[in-house]
N, CA, C and O atoms as a GROMACS GRO file, in nm:
protein
  380
    1UNK      N    1   0.076  -0.151  -0.009
    1UNK     CA    2  -0.013  -0.025   0.002
    1UNK      C    3   0.118   0.111  -0.034
    1UNK      O    4   0.121   0.169  -0.143
    2UNK      N    5   0.213   0.140   0.077
    2UNK     CA    6   0.254   0.219   0.067
    2UNK      C    7   0.321   0.265  -0.066
    2UNK      O    8   0.331   0.384  -0.094
    3UNK      N    9   0.366   0.163  -0.150
    3UNK     CA   10   0.384   0.179  -0.276
    3UNK      C   11   0.305   0.282  -0.375
    3UNK      O   12   0.342   0.384  -0.434
    4UNK      N   13   0.206   0.227  -0.371
    4UNK     CA   14   0.091   0.317  -0.438
    4UNK      C   15   0.045   0.450  -0.354
    4UNK      O   16  -0.067   0.487  -0.388
    5UNK      N   17   0.102   0.525  -0.259
    5UNK     CA   18   0.097   0.673  -0.232
    5UNK      C   19   0.213   0.761  -0.298
    5UNK      O   20   0.234   0.869  -0.355
    6UNK      N   21   0.281   0.633  -0.249
    6UNK     CA   22   0.455   0.699  -0.344
    6UNK      C   23   0.411   0.724  -0.462
    6UNK      O   24   0.437   0.832  -0.516
    7UNK      N   25   0.346   0.638  -0.514
    7UNK     CA   26   0.356   0.661  -0.678
    7UNK      C   27   0.245   0.761  -0.694
    7UNK      O   28   0.276   0.858  -0.764
    8UNK      N   29   0.114   0.761  -0.642
    8UNK     CA   30   0.060   0.929  -0.671
    8UNK      C   31   0.107   1.020  -0.626
    8UNK      O   32   0.057   1.115  -0.687
    9UNK      N   33   0.193   1.068  -0.535
    9UNK     CA   34   0.255   1.169  -0.488
    9UNK      C   35   0.305   1.192  -0.620
    9UNK      O   36   0.271   1.278  -0.700
   10UNK      N   37   0.382   1.112  -0.629
   10UNK     CA   38   0.513   1.072  -0.772
   10UNK      C   39   0.423   1.203  -0.896
   10UNK      O   40   0.448   1.317  -0.934
   11UNK      N   41   0.338   1.124  -0.915
   11UNK     CA   42   0.254   1.145  -1.069
   11UNK      C   43   0.190   1.306  -1.033
   11UNK      O   44   0.198   1.399  -1.113
   12UNK      N   45   0.136   1.314  -0.921
   12UNK     CA   46   0.078   1.456  -0.887
   12UNK      C   47   0.174   1.562  -0.926
   12UNK      O   48   0.151   1.654  -1.005
   13UNK      N   49   0.301   1.535  -0.852
   13UNK     CA   50   0.388   1.621  -0.831
   13UNK      C   51   0.481   1.642  -0.965
   13UNK      O   52   0.559   1.735  -0.987
   14UNK      N   53   0.450   1.526  -1.051
   14UNK     CA   54   0.499   1.540  -1.174
   14UNK      C   55   0.408   1.661  -1.282
   14UNK      O   56   0.445   1.728  -1.378
   15UNK      N   57   0.272   1.646  -1.212
   15UNK     CA   58   0.208   1.698  -1.314
   15UNK      C   59   0.174   1.838  -1.293
   15UNK      O   60   0.137   1.902  -1.392
   16UNK      N   61   0.179   1.887  -1.194
   16UNK     CA   62   0.191   2.076  -1.117
   16UNK      C   63   0.349   2.077  -1.180
   16UNK      O   64   0.350   2.171  -1.259
   17UNK      N   65   0.466   2.021  -1.178
   17UNK     CA   66   0.565   2.051  -1.198
   17UNK      C   67   0.547   2.100  -1.343
   17UNK      O   68   0.569   2.216  -1.378
   18UNK      N   69   0.493   1.976  -1.447
   18UNK     CA   70   0.454   2.059  -1.574
   18UNK      C   71   0.355   2.164  -1.631
   18UNK      O   72   0.355   2.222  -1.739
   19UNK      N   73   0.268   2.171  -1.523
   19UNK     CA   74   0.197   2.274  -1.553
   19UNK      C   75   0.268   2.456  -1.497
   19UNK      O   76   0.254   2.566  -1.551
   20UNK      N   77   0.335   2.419  -1.380
   20UNK     CA   78   0.424   2.523  -1.364
   20UNK      C   79   0.486   2.597  -1.448
   20UNK      O   80   0.485   2.720  -1.455
   21UNK      N   81   0.591   2.447  -1.575
   21UNK     CA   82   0.664   2.489  -1.614
   21UNK      C   83   0.596   2.554  -1.713
   21UNK      O   84   0.619   2.672  -1.741
   22UNK      N   85   0.494   2.471  -1.783
   22UNK     CA   86   0.451   2.566  -1.907
   22UNK      C   87   0.348   2.713  -1.900
   22UNK      O   88   0.309   2.778  -1.997
   23UNK      N   89   0.320   2.740  -1.744
   23UNK     CA   90   0.278   2.853  -1.746
   23UNK      C   91   0.356   2.979  -1.713
   23UNK      O   92   0.326   3.098  -1.719
   24UNK      N   93   0.513   2.885  -1.658
   24UNK     CA   94   0.630   3.006  -1.695
   24UNK      C   95   0.695   3.017  -1.805
   24UNK      O   96   0.759   3.120  -1.823
   25UNK      N   97   0.695   2.927  -1.894
   25UNK     CA   98   0.719   2.958  -2.015
   25UNK      C   99   0.644   3.049  -2.107
   25UNK      O  100   0.698   3.117  -2.194
   26UNK      N  101   0.472   3.046  -2.076
   26UNK     CA  102   0.425   3.146  -2.148
   26UNK      C  103   0.408   3.287  -2.066
   26UNK      O  104   0.421   3.384  -2.139
   27UNK      N  105   0.390   3.306  -1.977
   27UNK     CA  106   0.418   3.437  -1.886
   27UNK      C  107   0.538   3.474  -1.906
   27UNK      O  108   0.548   3.594  -1.930
   28UNK      N  109   0.652   3.406  -1.904
   28UNK     CA  110   0.784   3.488  -1.939
   28UNK      C  111   0.843   3.485  -2.080
   28UNK      O  112   0.946   3.547  -2.108
   29UNK      N  113   0.776   3.413  -2.165
   29UNK     CA  114   0.764   3.453  -2.307
   29UNK      C  115   0.687   3.603  -2.342
   29UNK      O  116   0.740   3.688  -2.414
   30UNK      N  117   0.536   3.621  -2.270
   30UNK     CA  118   0.506   3.707  -2.262
   30UNK      C  119   0.575   3.875  -2.213
   30UNK      O  120   0.569   3.992  -2.251
   31UNK      N  121   0.642   3.785  -2.100
   31UNK     CA  122   0.699   3.910  -2.010
   31UNK      C  123   0.824   3.984  -2.076
   31UNK      O  124   0.853   4.103  -2.063
   32UNK      N  125   0.896   3.879  -2.155
   32UNK     CA  126   1.039   3.922  -2.246
   32UNK      C  127   0.980   4.005  -2.346
   32UNK      O  128   1.026   4.117  -2.364
   33UNK      N  129   0.855   3.951  -2.434
   33UNK     CA  130   0.799   4.056  -2.524
   33UNK      C  131   0.787   4.166  -2.539
   33UNK      O  132   0.817   4.235  -2.637
   34UNK      N  133   0.706   4.214  -2.368
   34UNK     CA  134   0.688   4.334  -2.324
   34UNK      C  135   0.830   4.420  -2.294
   34UNK      O  136   0.854   4.529  -2.346
   35UNK      N  137   0.896   4.367  -2.224
   35UNK     CA  138   1.039   4.403  -2.202
   35UNK      C  139   1.096   4.426  -2.322
   35UNK      O  140   1.176   4.517  -2.305
   36UNK      N  141   1.096   4.385  -2.450
   36UNK     CA  142   1.152   4.433  -2.554
   36UNK      C  143   1.097   4.501  -2.648
   36UNK      O  144   1.151   4.534  -2.754
   37UNK      N  145   0.956   4.529  -2.603
   37UNK     CA  146   0.862   4.672  -2.678
   37UNK      C  147   0.925   4.795  -2.632
   37UNK      O  148   0.966   4.891  -2.697
   38UNK      N  149   0.923   4.766  -2.469
   38UNK     CA  150   0.978   4.888  -2.420
   38UNK      C  151   1.067   4.978  -2.439
   38UNK      O  152   1.061   5.101  -2.443
   39UNK      N  153   1.199   4.862  -2.458
   39UNK     CA  154   1.313   4.916  -2.475
   39UNK      C  155   1.388   4.945  -2.598
   39UNK      O  156   1.499   4.996  -2.613
   40UNK      N  157   1.279   4.886  -2.708
   40UNK     CA  158   1.284   4.941  -2.831
   40UNK      C  159   1.212   5.061  -2.830
   40UNK      O  160   1.266   5.139  -2.909
   41UNK      N  161   1.093   5.121  -2.764
   41UNK     CA  162   1.043   5.233  -2.763
   41UNK      C  163   1.131   5.319  -2.739
   41UNK      O  164   1.165   5.411  -2.813
   42UNK      N  165   1.180   5.288  -2.611
   42UNK     CA  166   1.261   5.401  -2.519
   42UNK      C  167   1.352   5.472  -2.614
   42UNK      O  168   1.350   5.585  -2.662
   43UNK      N  169   1.456   5.342  -2.629
   43UNK     CA  170   1.552   5.378  -2.726
   43UNK      C  171   1.558   5.465  -2.833
   43UNK      O  172   1.637   5.558  -2.843
   44UNK      N  173   1.445   5.421  -2.941
   44UNK     CA  174   1.426   5.507  -3.022
   44UNK      C  175   1.382   5.633  -3.017
   44UNK      O  176   1.392   5.712  -3.112
   45UNK      N  177   1.312   5.668  -2.865
   45UNK     CA  178   1.254   5.780  -2.873
   45UNK      C  179   1.354   5.828  -2.763
   45UNK      O  180   1.324   5.941  -2.724
   46UNK      N  181   1.475   5.772  -2.696
   46UNK     CA  182   1.611   5.847  -2.649
   46UNK      C  183   1.576   5.872  -2.534
   46UNK      O  184   1.652   5.946  -2.472
   47UNK      N  185   1.447   5.821  -2.459
   47UNK     CA  186   1.390   5.841  -2.312
   47UNK      C  187   1.463   5.756  -2.230
   47UNK      O  188   1.551   5.696  -2.291
   48UNK      N  189   1.454   5.725  -2.079
   48UNK     CA  190   1.496   5.670  -2.017
   48UNK      C  191   1.331   5.550  -2.005
   48UNK      O  192   1.220   5.586  -2.045
   49UNK      N  193   1.359   5.415  -1.941
   49UNK     CA  194   1.271   5.332  -1.946
   49UNK      C  195   1.182   5.312  -1.792
   49UNK      O  196   1.122   5.209  -1.762
   50UNK      N  197   1.193   5.453  -1.694
   50UNK     CA  198   1.139   5.410  -1.580
   50UNK      C  199   0.994   5.429  -1.632
   50UNK      O  200   0.981   5.456  -1.752
   51UNK      N  201   0.883   5.418  -1.551
   51UNK     CA  202   0.768   5.416  -1.512
   51UNK      C  203   0.700   5.572  -1.517
   51UNK      O  204   0.602   5.598  -1.587
   52UNK      N  205   0.767   5.668  -1.435
   52UNK     CA  206   0.756   5.833  -1.462
   52UNK      C  207   0.722   5.858  -1.639
   52UNK      O  208   0.625   5.903  -1.699
   53UNK      N  209   0.845   5.809  -1.680
   53UNK     CA  210   0.876   5.864  -1.849
   53UNK      C  211   0.781   5.796  -1.922
   53UNK      O  212   0.736   5.851  -2.023
   54UNK      N  213   0.732   5.657  -1.882
   54UNK     CA  214   0.652   5.602  -2.010
   54UNK      C  215   0.517   5.620  -1.944
   54UNK      O  216   0.431   5.550  -1.997
   55UNK      N  217   0.472   5.699  -1.836
   55UNK     CA  218   0.341   5.733  -1.820
   55UNK      C  219   0.338   5.877  -1.851
   55UNK      O  220   0.226   5.929  -1.843
   56UNK      N  221   0.458   5.969  -1.892
   56UNK     CA  222   0.449   6.104  -1.919
   56UNK      C  223   0.427   6.051  -2.113
   56UNK      O  224   0.325   6.082  -2.174
   57UNK      N  225   0.508   5.996  -2.159
   57UNK     CA  226   0.461   5.902  -2.301
   57UNK      C  227   0.312   5.935  -2.289
   57UNK      O  228   0.251   6.034  -2.330
   58UNK      N  229   0.264   5.818  -2.216
   58UNK     CA  230   0.114   5.798  -2.221
   58UNK      C  231   0.046   5.915  -2.244
   58UNK      O  232  -0.043   5.927  -2.328
   59UNK      N  233   0.085   6.003  -2.170
   59UNK     CA  234   0.014   6.131  -2.128
   59UNK      C  235   0.022   6.208  -2.238
   59UNK      O  236  -0.080   6.267  -2.273
   60UNK      N  237   0.126   6.222  -2.303
   60UNK     CA  238   0.149   6.312  -2.415
   60UNK      C  239   0.072   6.269  -2.501
   60UNK      O  240  -0.016   6.345  -2.543
   61UNK      N  241   0.084   6.110  -2.561
   61UNK     CA  242   0.033   6.068  -2.720
   61UNK      C  243  -0.152   6.081  -2.653
   61UNK      O  244  -0.215   6.095  -2.758
   62UNK      N  245  -0.196   6.082  -2.603
   62UNK     CA  246  -0.317   6.072  -2.529
   62UNK      C  247  -0.392   6.251  -2.588
   62UNK      O  248  -0.490   6.278  -2.656
   63UNK      N  249  -0.299   6.328  -2.528
   63UNK     CA  250  -0.325   6.481  -2.566
   63UNK      C  251  -0.340   6.462  -2.697
   63UNK      O  252  -0.450   6.498  -2.739
   64UNK      N  253  -0.244   6.405  -2.798
   64UNK     CA  254  -0.238   6.454  -2.926
   64UNK      C  255  -0.328   6.392  -2.998
   64UNK      O  256  -0.371   6.441  -3.102
   65UNK      N  257  -0.368   6.281  -2.951
   65UNK     CA  258  -0.560   6.192  -2.972
   65UNK      C  259  -0.623   6.292  -2.962
   65UNK      O  260  -0.672   6.344  -3.062
   66UNK      N  261  -0.633   6.333  -2.868
   66UNK     CA  262  -0.792   6.411  -2.818
   66UNK      C  263  -0.731   6.525  -2.926
   66UNK      O  264  -0.788   6.539  -3.034
   67UNK      N  265  -0.643   6.584  -2.901
   67UNK     CA  266  -0.649   6.702  -3.052
   67UNK      C  267  -0.670   6.637  -3.163
   67UNK      O  268  -0.740   6.712  -3.230
   68UNK      N  269  -0.654   6.555  -3.214
   68UNK     CA  270  -0.697   6.506  -3.339
   68UNK      C  271  -0.828   6.512  -3.327
   68UNK      O  272  -0.880   6.598  -3.397
   69UNK      N  273  -0.917   6.434  -3.247
   69UNK     CA  274  -1.026   6.395  -3.200
   69UNK      C  275  -1.116   6.523  -3.232
   69UNK      O  276  -1.222   6.513  -3.294
   70UNK      N  277  -1.047   6.684  -3.171
   70UNK     CA  278  -1.107   6.778  -3.160
   70UNK      C  279  -1.150   6.839  -3.290
   70UNK      O  280  -1.261   6.874  -3.329
   71UNK      N  281  -1.026   6.844  -3.350
   71UNK     CA  282  -1.020   6.872  -3.511
   71UNK      C  283  -1.080   6.781  -3.578
   71UNK      O  284  -1.147   6.836  -3.666
   72UNK      N  285  -1.091   6.646  -3.583
   72UNK     CA  286  -1.233   6.591  -3.647
   72UNK      C  287  -1.344   6.612  -3.637
   72UNK      O  288  -1.412   6.597  -3.739
   73UNK      N  289  -1.416   6.661  -3.501
   73UNK     CA  290  -1.517   6.711  -3.489
   73UNK      C  291  -1.552   6.832  -3.492
   73UNK      O  292  -1.668   6.858  -3.459
   74UNK      N  293  -1.466   6.934  -3.530
   74UNK     CA  294  -1.438   7.059  -3.606
   74UNK      C  295  -1.439   7.155  -3.496
   74UNK      O  296  -1.478   7.268  -3.525
   75UNK      N  297  -1.402   7.132  -3.367
   75UNK     CA  298  -1.350   7.213  -3.244
   75UNK      C  299  -1.196   7.240  -3.264
   75UNK      O  300  -1.105   7.174  -3.214
   76UNK      N  301  -1.180   7.372  -3.363
   76UNK     CA  302  -1.025   7.411  -3.403
   76UNK      C  303  -0.953   7.431  -3.304
   76UNK      O  304  -0.836   7.393  -3.296
   77UNK      N  305  -1.044   7.521  -3.174
   77UNK     CA  306  -0.949   7.583  -3.064
   77UNK      C  307  -0.939   7.510  -2.964
   77UNK      O  308  -0.859   7.551  -2.880
   78UNK      N  309  -1.005   7.392  -2.935
   78UNK     CA  310  -0.986   7.270  -2.840
   78UNK      C  311  -0.886   7.186  -2.925
   78UNK      O  312  -0.780   7.160  -2.868
   79UNK      N  313  -0.898   7.153  -3.015
   79UNK     CA  314  -0.787   7.060  -3.130
   79UNK      C  315  -0.642   7.120  -3.123
   79UNK      O  316  -0.554   7.041  -3.090
   80UNK      N  317  -0.599   7.267  -3.152
   80UNK     CA  318  -0.546   7.345  -3.145
   80UNK      C  319  -0.461   7.302  -3.054
   80UNK      O  320  -0.359   7.238  -3.077
   81UNK      N  321  -0.521   7.353  -2.904
   81UNK     CA  322  -0.499   7.377  -2.725
   81UNK      C  323  -0.451   7.216  -2.762
   81UNK      O  324  -0.328   7.217  -2.774
   82UNK      N  325  -0.512   7.066  -2.786
   82UNK     CA  326  -0.461   6.949  -2.775
   82UNK      C  327  -0.334   6.936  -2.796
   82UNK      O  328  -0.245   6.905  -2.717
   83UNK      N  329  -0.328   6.974  -2.957
   83UNK     CA  330  -0.225   6.906  -3.024
   83UNK      C  331  -0.092   7.039  -2.953
   83UNK      O  332   0.026   7.013  -2.972
   84UNK      N  333  -0.120   7.134  -2.899
   84UNK     CA  334   0.014   7.192  -2.832
   84UNK      C  335   0.049   7.138  -2.744
   84UNK      O  336   0.165   7.098  -2.736
   85UNK      N  337  -0.041   7.119  -2.651
   85UNK     CA  338  -0.015   7.031  -2.537
   85UNK      C  339   0.078   6.916  -2.531
   85UNK      O  340   0.189   6.909  -2.477
   86UNK      N  341   0.007   6.821  -2.601
   86UNK     CA  342   0.047   6.692  -2.644
   86UNK      C  343   0.222   6.732  -2.699
   86UNK      O  344   0.325   6.684  -2.652
   87UNK      N  345   0.209   6.830  -2.809
   87UNK     CA  346   0.349   6.855  -2.844
   87UNK      C  347   0.422   6.929  -2.761
   87UNK      O  348   0.543   6.926  -2.782
   88UNK      N  349   0.378   7.005  -2.656
   88UNK     CA  350   0.509   7.036  -2.534
   88UNK      C  351   0.545   6.927  -2.467
   88UNK      O  352   0.664   6.897  -2.468
   89UNK      N  353   0.455   6.848  -2.398
   89UNK     CA  354   0.452   6.708  -2.320
   89UNK      C  355   0.577   6.665  -2.398
   89UNK      O  356   0.684   6.715  -2.360
   90UNK      N  357   0.578   6.579  -2.501
   90UNK     CA  358   0.662   6.515  -2.601
   90UNK      C  359   0.761   6.537  -2.591
   90UNK      O  360   0.847   6.457  -2.555
   91UNK      N  361   0.788   6.710  -2.634
   91UNK     CA  362   0.907   6.741  -2.662
   91UNK      C  363   0.975   6.761  -2.603
   91UNK      O  364   1.093   6.754  -2.637
   92UNK      N  365   0.915   6.819  -2.411
   92UNK     CA  366   0.990   6.820  -2.326
   92UNK      C  367   1.043   6.714  -2.281
   92UNK      O  368   1.135   6.736  -2.202
   93UNK      N  369   1.013   6.574  -2.306
   93UNK     CA  370   0.971   6.388  -2.276
   93UNK      C  371   1.112   6.374  -2.343
   93UNK      O  372   1.209   6.341  -2.275
   94UNK      N  373   1.124   6.398  -2.474
   94UNK     CA  374   1.207   6.340  -2.611
   94UNK      C  375   1.355   6.442  -2.557
   94UNK      O  376   1.468   6.395  -2.563
   95UNK      N  377   1.335   6.542  -2.522
   95UNK     CA  378   1.454   6.631  -2.516
   95UNK      C  379   1.571   6.550  -2.416
   95UNK      O  380   1.680   6.602  -2.394
   0.00000   0.00000   0.00000
């Protein structure tokens, strides 16, 4: 009877180890892909890869998108202000 439980524990342990290894390879590959994307983006823009820089980059891009959307809706003043603020933020970041 002792051999049966040893075999059962070994089988369950191997299944758990396989599942953990599979999940590690999937999420590890995803993490490496995100890291490569962020490294390429920050190197192309000449900025650091800190969370603050990435947050400012997202804010600048959102301001540009907001300006373009306002221009497409016919809001010239709001569109120009949005574009100028986005360019100001991104210009400050990239300098």
